[in-house]
N, CA and C atoms as an extended XYZ file, in Angstrom:
435
Properties=species:S:1:pos:R:3:atomname:S:1:resname:S:1:resid:I:1 pbc="F F F"
N       174.167     -153.815      129.759 N   UNK     1
C       173.247     -153.845      128.639 CA  UNK     1
C       172.862     -152.432      128.196 C   UNK     1
N       172.670     -151.541      129.166 N   UNK     2
C       172.303     -150.163      128.854 CA  UNK     2
C       173.403     -149.496      128.026 C   UNK     2
N       174.684     -149.759      128.399 N   UNK     3
C       175.812     -149.184      127.686 CA  UNK     3
C       175.817     -149.613      126.218 C   UNK     3
N       175.557     -150.897      125.961 N   UNK     4
C       175.528     -151.427      124.603 CA  UNK     4
C       174.422     -150.768      123.776 C   UNK     4
N       173.225     -150.643      124.351 N   UNK     5
C       172.101     -150.028      123.641 CA  UNK     5
C       172.389     -148.560      123.329 C   UNK     5
N       173.009     -147.871      124.283 N   UNK     6
C       173.323     -146.464      124.092 CA  UNK     6
C       174.341     -146.296      122.963 C   UNK     6
N       175.385     -147.120      122.922 N   UNK     7
C       176.383     -147.054      121.858 CA  UNK     7
C       175.814     -147.475      120.510 C   UNK     7
N       174.963     -148.470      120.506 N   UNK     8
C       174.339     -148.915      119.265 CA  UNK     8
C       173.499     -147.793      118.670 C   UNK     8
N       172.755     -147.121      119.507 N   UNK     9
C       171.935     -146.002      119.041 CA  UNK     9
C       172.824     -144.897      118.473 C   UNK     9
N       173.948     -144.628      119.127 N   UNK    10
C       174.873     -143.607      118.634 CA  UNK    10
C       175.426     -143.992      117.264 C   UNK    10
N       175.791     -145.259      117.069 N   UNK    11
C       176.293     -145.722      115.775 CA  UNK    11
C       175.225     -145.632      114.692 C   UNK    11
N       174.001     -145.976      115.019 N   UNK    12
C       172.906     -145.891      114.038 CA  UNK    12
C       172.689     -144.444      113.621 C   UNK    12
N       172.658     -143.536      114.565 N   UNK    13
C       172.471     -142.118      114.251 CA  UNK    13
C       173.631     -141.613      113.396 C   UNK    13
N       174.852     -141.986      113.736 N   UNK    14
C       176.012     -141.579      112.955 CA  UNK    14
C       175.916     -142.101      111.530 C   UNK    14
N       175.553     -143.359      111.361 N   UNK    15
C       175.435     -143.969      110.037 CA  UNK    15
C       174.371     -143.250      109.206 C   UNK    15
N       173.229     -142.960      109.800 N   UNK    16
C       172.132     -142.304      109.087 CA  UNK    16
C       172.533     -140.902      108.646 C   UNK    16
N       173.285     -140.182      109.449 N   UNK    17
C       173.664     -138.820      109.092 CA  UNK    17
C       174.822     -138.771      108.104 C   UNK    17
N       175.751     -139.712      108.162 N   UNK    18
C       176.917     -139.689      107.271 CA  UNK    18
C       176.540     -140.082      105.845 C   UNK    18
N       175.726     -141.085      105.643 N   UNK    19
C       175.416     -141.575      104.300 CA  UNK    19
C       174.780     -140.492      103.426 C   UNK    19
N       173.704     -139.823      103.849 N   UNK    20
C       173.145     -138.781      102.994 CA  UNK    20
C       174.115     -137.626      102.749 C   UNK    20
N       174.916     -137.258      103.738 N   UNK    21
C       175.850     -136.174      103.554 CA  UNK    21
C       176.918     -136.525      102.530 C   UNK    21
N       177.420     -137.740      102.543 N   UNK    22
C       178.449     -138.109      101.582 CA  UNK    22
C       177.879     -138.158      100.176 C   UNK    22
N       176.619     -138.582      100.020 N   UNK    23
C       175.970     -138.601       98.701 CA  UNK    23
C       175.811     -137.181       98.178 C   UNK    23
N       175.348     -136.268       99.016 N   UNK    24
C       175.184     -134.868       98.617 CA  UNK    24
C       176.541     -134.239       98.317 C   UNK    24
N       177.543     -134.563       99.116 N   UNK    25
C       178.879     -134.016       98.887 CA  UNK    25
C       179.429     -134.467       97.545 C   UNK    25
N       179.178     -135.708       97.151 N   UNK    26
C       179.630     -136.214       95.865 CA  UNK    26
C       178.989     -135.426       94.731 C   UNK    26
N       177.696     -135.204       94.805 N   UNK    27
C       177.005     -134.423       93.783 CA  UNK    27
C       177.576     -133.009       93.727 C   UNK    27
N       177.802     -132.421       94.882 N   UNK    28
C       178.354     -131.076       94.961 CA  UNK    28
C       179.734     -131.032       94.325 C   UNK    28
N       180.586     -131.998       94.673 N   UNK    29
C       181.964     -132.015       94.180 CA  UNK    29
C       182.047     -132.287       92.686 C   UNK    29
N       181.103     -133.032       92.129 N   UNK    30
C       181.152     -133.425       90.721 CA  UNK    30
C       180.404     -132.477       89.795 C   UNK    30
N       180.058     -131.291       90.262 N   UNK    31
C       179.365     -130.325       89.423 CA  UNK    31
C       180.155     -129.031       89.352 C   UNK    31
N       179.928     -128.294       88.269 N   UNK    32
C       180.609     -127.012       88.089 CA  UNK    32
C       179.814     -125.850       88.666 C   UNK    32
N       178.479     -125.952       88.557 N   UNK    33
C       177.608     -124.876       89.026 CA  UNK    33
C       176.432     -125.476       89.778 C   UNK    33
N       176.109     -124.877       90.915 N   UNK    34
C       174.895     -125.211       91.662 CA  UNK    34
C       174.150     -123.892       91.819 C   UNK    34
N       172.882     -123.878       91.373 N   UNK    35
C       172.145     -122.611       91.407 CA  UNK    35
C       170.647     -122.835       91.463 C   UNK    35
N       169.951     -121.829       91.976 N   UNK    36
C       168.504     -121.771       91.843 CA  UNK    36
C       168.234     -121.088       90.515 C   UNK    36
N       167.421     -121.715       89.675 N   UNK    37
C       167.226     -121.210       88.320 CA  UNK    37
C       165.749     -120.956       88.028 C   UNK    37
N       165.524     -120.226       86.946 N   UNK    38
C       164.190     -119.980       86.401 CA  UNK    38
C       164.296     -120.292       84.911 C   UNK    38
N       163.477     -121.216       84.415 N   UNK    39
C       163.518     -121.601       83.001 CA  UNK    39
C       162.790     -120.529       82.194 C   UNK    39
N       163.504     -119.924       81.242 N   UNK    40
C       162.935     -118.850       80.426 CA  UNK    40
C       162.317     -119.364       79.133 C   UNK    40
N       162.991     -120.299       78.454 N   UNK    41
C       162.506     -120.795       77.165 CA  UNK    41
C       163.117     -122.155       76.870 C   UNK    41
N       162.439     -122.902       75.999 N   UNK    42
C       162.899     -124.233       75.591 CA  UNK    42
C       162.668     -124.392       74.099 C   UNK    42
N       163.647     -124.986       73.407 N   UNK    43
C       163.527     -125.220       71.972 CA  UNK    43
C       163.911     -126.657       71.636 C   UNK    43
N       163.278     -127.199       70.610 N   UNK    44
C       163.559     -128.547       70.129 CA  UNK    44
C       164.838     -128.517       69.299 C   UNK    44
N       165.717     -129.506       69.503 N   UNK    45
C       166.984     -129.575       68.767 CA  UNK    45
C       166.982     -130.746       67.786 C   UNK    45
N       166.730     -131.961       68.279 N   UNK    46
C       166.681     -133.139       67.407 CA  UNK    46
C       166.094     -134.325       68.159 C   UNK    46
N       166.044     -135.469       67.471 N   UNK    47
C       165.545     -136.716       68.066 CA  UNK    47
C       166.579     -137.811       67.872 C   UNK    47
N       166.513     -138.833       68.708 N   UNK    48
C       167.349     -140.017       68.533 CA  UNK    48
C       166.585     -141.232       69.040 C   UNK    48
N       167.007     -142.401       68.576 N   UNK    49
C       166.348     -143.637       68.984 CA  UNK    49
C       167.289     -144.457       69.853 C   UNK    49
N       166.707     -145.013       70.921 N   UNK    50
C       167.465     -145.864       71.821 CA  UNK    50
C       166.516     -146.918       72.381 C   UNK    50
N       166.891     -148.175       72.271 N   UNK    51
C       166.069     -149.290       72.763 CA  UNK    51
C       164.651     -149.235       72.193 C   UNK    51
N       164.570     -148.974       70.895 N   UNK    52
C       163.287     -148.906       70.168 CA  UNK    52
C       162.356     -147.821       70.673 C   UNK    52
N       162.897     -146.794       71.319 N   UNK    53
C       162.109     -145.641       71.758 CA  UNK    53
C       162.729     -144.382       71.154 C   UNK    53
N       161.887     -143.421       70.824 N   UNK    54
C       162.368     -142.152       70.288 CA  UNK    54
C       162.401     -141.126       71.416 C   UNK    54
N       163.537     -140.470       71.547 N   UNK    55
C       163.713     -139.432       72.547 CA  UNK    55
C       164.009     -138.111       71.849 C   UNK    55
N       163.559     -137.021       72.454 N   UNK    56
C       163.790     -135.693       71.903 CA  UNK    56
C       164.842     -134.969       72.727 C   UNK    56
N       165.651     -134.166       72.043 N   UNK    57
C       166.693     -133.373       72.686 CA  UNK    57
C       166.273     -131.907       72.626 C   UNK    57
N       166.423     -131.217       73.755 N   UNK    58
C       166.028     -129.816       73.861 CA  UNK    58
C       167.167     -128.975       74.418 C   UNK    58
N       167.127     -127.686       74.077 N   UNK    59
C       167.973     -126.690       74.721 CA  UNK    59
C       167.047     -125.750       75.459 C   UNK    59
N       167.412     -125.414       76.687 N   UNK    60
C       166.624     -124.475       77.478 CA  UNK    60
C       167.511     -123.339       77.951 C   UNK    60
N       166.939     -122.144       77.972 N   UNK    61
C       167.624     -120.969       78.481 CA  UNK    61
C       167.201     -120.789       79.930 C   UNK    61
N       168.197     -120.676       80.797 N   UNK    62
C       167.936     -120.553       82.224 CA  UNK    62
C       168.456     -119.220       82.744 C   UNK    62
N       167.699     -118.611       83.637 N   UNK    63
C       168.193     -117.434       84.359 CA  UNK    63
C       168.705     -117.930       85.703 C   UNK    63
N       169.905     -117.541       86.017 N   UNK    64
C       170.528     -117.936       87.276 CA  UNK    64
C       170.069     -116.963       88.360 C   UNK    64
N       169.170     -117.406       89.231 N   UNK    65
C       168.652     -116.528       90.282 CA  UNK    65
C       169.613     -116.411       91.460 C   UNK    65
N       170.228     -117.506       91.844 N   UNK    66
C       171.163     -117.503       92.973 CA  UNK    66
C       172.180     -118.616       92.742 C   UNK    66
N       173.426     -118.240       92.517 N   UNK    67
C       174.489     -119.219       92.293 CA  UNK    67
C       175.127     -119.542       93.640 C   UNK    67
N       175.121     -120.832       93.997 N   UNK    68
C       175.671     -121.272       95.269 CA  UNK    68
C       177.065     -121.873       95.127 C   UNK    68
N       177.402     -122.296       93.898 N   UNK    69
C       178.731     -122.836       93.633 CA  UNK    69
C       179.100     -122.505       92.194 C   UNK    69
N       180.344     -122.127       91.973 N   UNK    70
C       180.829     -121.883       90.627 CA  UNK    70
C       180.495     -120.490       90.113 C   UNK    70
N       180.740     -120.309       88.817 N   UNK    71
C       180.504     -119.026       88.165 CA  UNK    71
C       179.771     -119.288       86.856 C   UNK    71
N       178.812     -118.432       86.541 N   UNK    72
C       178.085     -118.521       85.279 CA  UNK    72
C       177.506     -117.150       84.980 C   UNK    72
N       177.197     -116.933       83.713 N   UNK    73
C       176.577     -115.662       83.350 CA  UNK    73
C       175.133     -115.631       83.855 C   UNK    73
N       174.477     -114.527       83.669 N   UNK    74
C       173.106     -114.358       84.156 CA  UNK    74
C       172.158     -115.358       83.523 C   UNK    74
N       172.347     -115.630       82.224 N   UNK    75
C       171.544     -116.654       81.544 CA  UNK    75
C       172.496     -117.662       80.911 C   UNK    75
N       172.057     -118.920       80.907 N   UNK    76
C       172.888     -119.986       80.340 CA  UNK    76
C       172.018     -120.918       79.494 C   UNK    76
N       172.678     -121.758       78.719 N   UNK    77
C       172.016     -122.759       77.897 CA  UNK    77
C       172.282     -124.140       78.489 C   UNK    77
N       171.234     -124.954       78.615 N   UNK    78
C       171.374     -126.315       79.119 CA  UNK    78
C       170.736     -127.274       78.115 C   UNK    78
N       171.375     -128.427       77.897 N   UNK    79
C       170.814     -129.440       76.996 CA  UNK    79
C       170.244     -130.579       77.825 C   UNK    79
N       169.076     -131.090       77.401 N   UNK    80
C       168.427     -132.196       78.097 CA  UNK    80
C       167.602     -132.990       77.100 C   UNK    80
N       167.160     -134.172       77.504 N   UNK    81
C       166.351     -135.009       76.620 CA  UNK    81
C       165.148     -135.558       77.375 C   UNK    81
N       164.248     -136.153       76.627 N   UNK    82
C       163.046     -136.731       77.230 CA  UNK    82
C       163.293     -138.142       77.738 C   UNK    82
N       164.532     -138.597       77.703 N   UNK    83
C       164.869     -139.924       78.207 CA  UNK    83
C       164.513     -140.021       79.690 C   UNK    83
N       164.144     -141.223       80.126 N   UNK    84
C       163.782     -141.449       81.532 CA  UNK    84
C       164.859     -140.907       82.453 C   UNK    84
N       164.436     -140.370       83.573 N   UNK    85
C       165.299     -139.826       84.626 CA  UNK    85
C       166.047     -138.561       84.221 C   UNK    85
N       165.701     -137.986       83.091 N   UNK    86
C       166.306     -136.725       82.687 CA  UNK    86
C       165.555     -135.576       83.345 C   UNK    86
N       166.282     -134.527       83.651 N   UNK    87
C       165.657     -133.325       84.202 CA  UNK    87
C       164.976     -132.591       83.059 C   UNK    87
N       163.689     -132.293       83.200 N   UNK    88
C       162.945     -131.552       82.187 CA  UNK    88
C       162.902     -130.080       82.587 C   UNK    88
N       163.171     -129.202       81.640 N   UNK    89
C       163.184     -127.766       81.876 CA  UNK    89
C       162.026     -127.128       81.120 C   UNK    89
N       160.923     -126.908       81.806 N   UNK    90
C       159.719     -126.328       81.229 CA  UNK    90
C       159.693     -124.839       81.569 C   UNK    90
N       159.466     -123.962       80.575 N   UNK    91
C       159.427     -122.522       80.871 CA  UNK    91
C       158.499     -122.212       82.048 C   UNK    91
N       159.022     -121.403       82.948 N   UNK    92
C       158.281     -121.046       84.155 CA  UNK    92
C       158.719     -121.835       85.373 C   UNK    92
N       159.349     -123.006       85.168 N   UNK    93
C       159.826     -123.806       86.298 CA  UNK    93
C       160.925     -123.063       87.047 C   UNK    93
N       160.955     -123.261       88.361 N   UNK    94
C       161.989     -122.684       89.220 CA  UNK    94
C       162.430     -123.774       90.188 C   UNK    94
N       163.729     -124.075       90.197 N   UNK    95
C       164.243     -125.078       91.117 CA  UNK    95
C       165.755     -124.983       91.213 C   UNK    95
N       166.307     -125.742       92.149 N   UNK    96
C       167.757     -125.808       92.338 CA  UNK    96
C       168.301     -126.887       91.418 C   UNK    96
N       169.389     -126.578       90.712 N   UNK    97
C       169.953     -127.532       89.762 CA  UNK    97
C       171.472     -127.603       89.923 C   UNK    97
N       172.001     -128.797       89.694 N   UNK    98
C       173.441     -129.059       89.706 CA  UNK    98
C       173.852     -129.263       88.251 C   UNK    98
N       174.800     -128.459       87.757 N   UNK    99
C       175.161     -128.461       86.340 CA  UNK    99
C       176.635     -128.773       86.128 C   UNK    99
N       176.922     -129.450       85.022 N   UNK   100
C       178.307     -129.651       84.594 CA  UNK   100
C       178.484     -128.990       83.232 C   UNK   100
N       179.659     -128.445       82.998 N   UNK   101
C       179.972     -127.771       81.745 CA  UNK   101
C       180.436     -128.792       80.719 C   UNK   101
N       179.839     -128.759       79.521 N   UNK   102
C       180.238     -129.625       78.411 CA  UNK   102
C       181.046     -128.749       77.451 C   UNK   102
N       182.364     -128.807       77.562 N   UNK   103
C       183.226     -127.931       76.764 CA  UNK   103
C       183.206     -128.296       75.277 C   UNK   103
N       182.866     -129.518       74.935 N   UNK   104
C       182.789     -129.914       73.526 CA  UNK   104
C       181.601     -129.243       72.837 C   UNK   104
N       180.464     -129.170       73.529 N   UNK   105
C       179.249     -128.603       72.936 CA  UNK   105
C       178.953     -127.185       73.428 C   UNK   105
N       179.785     -126.672       74.339 N   UNK   106
C       179.681     -125.309       74.870 CA  UNK   106
C       178.316     -125.012       75.492 C   UNK   106
N       177.886     -125.935       76.358 N   UNK   107
C       176.636     -125.756       77.094 CA  UNK   107
C       176.708     -126.558       78.376 C   UNK   107
N       175.701     -126.377       79.219 N   UNK   108
C       175.636     -127.102       80.484 CA  UNK   108
C       174.728     -128.320       80.358 C   UNK   108
N       174.965     -129.284       81.230 N   UNK   109
C       174.105     -130.460       81.351 CA  UNK   109
C       173.733     -130.607       82.826 C   UNK   109
N       172.483     -130.919       83.060 N   UNK   110
C       172.026     -131.093       84.442 CA  UNK   110
C       172.438     -132.475       84.928 C   UNK   110
N       173.016     -132.522       86.108 N   UNK   111
C       173.388     -133.804       86.691 CA  UNK   111
C       172.433     -134.207       87.801 C   UNK   111
N       171.750     -133.220       88.367 N   UNK   112
C       170.865     -133.502       89.492 CA  UNK   112
C       170.077     -132.258       89.798 C   UNK   112
N       168.908     -132.411       90.390 N   UNK   113
C       168.135     -131.252       90.839 CA  UNK   113
C       167.875     -131.385       92.324 C   UNK   113
N       167.526     -130.265       92.937 N   UNK   114
C       167.143     -130.282       94.343 CA  UNK   114
C       165.815     -130.999       94.476 C   UNK   114
N       165.214     -130.860       95.585 N   UNK   115
C       163.947     -131.531       95.880 CA  UNK   115
C       162.921     -131.319       94.780 C   UNK   115
N       162.270     -132.401       94.379 N   UNK   116
C       161.203     -132.295       93.376 CA  UNK   116
C       160.079     -131.404       93.866 C   UNK   116
N       159.980     -131.218       95.171 N   UNK   117
C       158.953     -130.337       95.719 CA  UNK   117
C       159.203     -128.896       95.303 C   UNK   117
N       160.448     -128.573       94.944 N   UNK   118
C       160.782     -127.207       94.561 CA  UNK   118
C       160.323     -126.874       93.146 C   UNK   118
N       160.022     -127.875       92.343 N   UNK   119
C       159.657     -127.627       90.954 CA  UNK   119
C       158.227     -127.123       90.874 C   UNK   119
N       158.055     -126.004       90.200 N   UNK   120
C       156.726     -125.478       89.932 CA  UNK   120
C       156.390     -125.878       88.496 C   UNK   120
N       156.030     -127.130       88.303 N   UNK   121
C       155.879     -127.690       86.964 CA  UNK   121
C       154.487     -127.457       86.394 C   UNK   121
N       154.450     -127.098       85.121 N   UNK   122
C       153.200     -126.941       84.404 CA  UNK   122
C       153.026     -128.207       83.570 C   UNK   122
N       152.315     -129.192       84.094 N   UNK   123
C       152.232     -130.511       83.476 CA  UNK   123
C       151.415     -130.540       82.191 C   UNK   123
N       150.678     -129.484       81.888 N   UNK   124
C       149.855     -129.494       80.681 CA  UNK   124
C       150.616     -129.002       79.450 C   UNK   124
N       151.881     -128.669       79.586 N   UNK   125
C       152.667     -128.140       78.471 CA  UNK   125
C       153.018     -129.257       77.495 C   UNK   125
N       152.804     -128.982       76.218 N   UNK   126
C       153.252     -129.887       75.159 CA  UNK   126
C       154.542     -129.295       74.604 C   UNK   126
N       155.604     -130.061       74.680 N   UNK   127
C       156.900     -129.587       74.197 CA  UNK   127
C       156.921     -129.573       72.672 C   UNK   127
N       157.655     -128.627       72.069 N   UNK   128
C       157.751     -128.587       70.611 CA  UNK   128
C       158.483     -129.808       70.071 C   UNK   128
N       158.128     -130.231       68.874 N   UNK   129
C       158.810     -131.366       68.236 CA  UNK   129
C       159.252     -131.012       66.819 C   UNK   129
N       159.313     -129.736       66.505 N   UNK   130
C       159.788     -129.251       65.209 CA  UNK   130
C       161.019     -128.391       65.469 C   UNK   130
N       162.104     -128.672       64.752 N   UNK   131
C       163.351     -127.947       64.932 CA  UNK   131
C       163.126     -126.446       64.834 C   UNK   131
N       163.641     -125.746       65.827 N   UNK   132
C       163.539     -124.298       65.836 CA  UNK   132
C       162.340     -123.749       66.575 C   UNK   132
N       161.324     -124.571       66.841 N   UNK   133
C       160.182     -124.093       67.609 CA  UNK   133
C       160.625     -123.808       69.033 C   UNK   133
N       160.173     -122.685       69.566 N   UNK   134
C       160.549     -122.248       70.907 CA  UNK   134
C       159.292     -121.990       71.717 C   UNK   134
N       159.297     -122.435       72.960 N   UNK   135
C       158.227     -122.057       73.877 CA  UNK   135
C       158.834     -121.232       75.003 C   UNK   135
N       158.096     -120.235       75.417 N   UNK   136
C       158.521     -119.375       76.515 CA  UNK   136
C       157.417     -119.377       77.565 C   UNK   136
N       157.706     -118.780       78.681 N   UNK   137
C       156.705     -118.700       79.738 CA  UNK   137
C       155.484     -117.914       79.253 C   UNK   137
N       155.728     -116.859       78.456 N   UNK   138
C       154.621     -116.036       77.953 CA  UNK   138
C       153.835     -116.727       76.851 C   UNK   138
N       154.501     -117.534       76.017 N   UNK   139
C       153.815     -118.145       74.879 CA  UNK   139
C       153.291     -119.552       75.161 C   UNK   139
N       153.462     -120.014       76.358 N   UNK   140
C       153.157     -121.399       76.689 CA  UNK   140
C       151.678     -121.757       76.514 C   UNK   140
N       150.803     -120.786       76.584 N   UNK   141
C       149.382     -121.076       76.457 CA  UNK   141
C       149.034     -121.659       75.093 C   UNK   141
N       149.812     -121.374       74.080 N   UNK   142
C       149.572     -121.931       72.740 CA  UNK   142
C       149.962     -123.388       72.625 C   UNK   142
N       150.602     -123.961       73.655 N   UNK   143
C       151.063     -125.349       73.612 CA  UNK   143
C       150.358     -126.224       74.621 C   UNK   143
N       149.241     -125.775       75.181 N   UNK   144
C       148.500     -126.589       76.147 CA  UNK   144
C       147.684     -127.643       75.436 C   UNK   144
N       147.365     -128.740       76.166 N   UNK   145
C       146.474     -129.799       75.646 CA  UNK   145
C       145.090     -129.245       75.452 C   UNK   145
């Protein structure tokens, strides 16, 4: 009986360690760039409607602080939207991000971020909703509630 319990415990530990690693490996393999970033600025691009909800599309300029996979210039452009489960890039935020290159639109798209605990989010920021409006870390005080 002791032998069975010991082997069962070994299988459980193996299962617990393999599943998260394979999920992380998939994210790693399916991205072009993995880096710690600092969001420098965000601008409104356009809006679209889906399921009777209006979503906004933004472009954000990111500084690549530490690239762990792939190659990118010092600053890059990423596109994101306010749709549920989308990564929001608020000026001043710093976190680890997994990016894929969109060769049709010549910009990056976020596929995943590191731990949400890493985000230094300023929740009082109101994002611009007029085309061409830009918010930066320095100008963000003009967009507070």
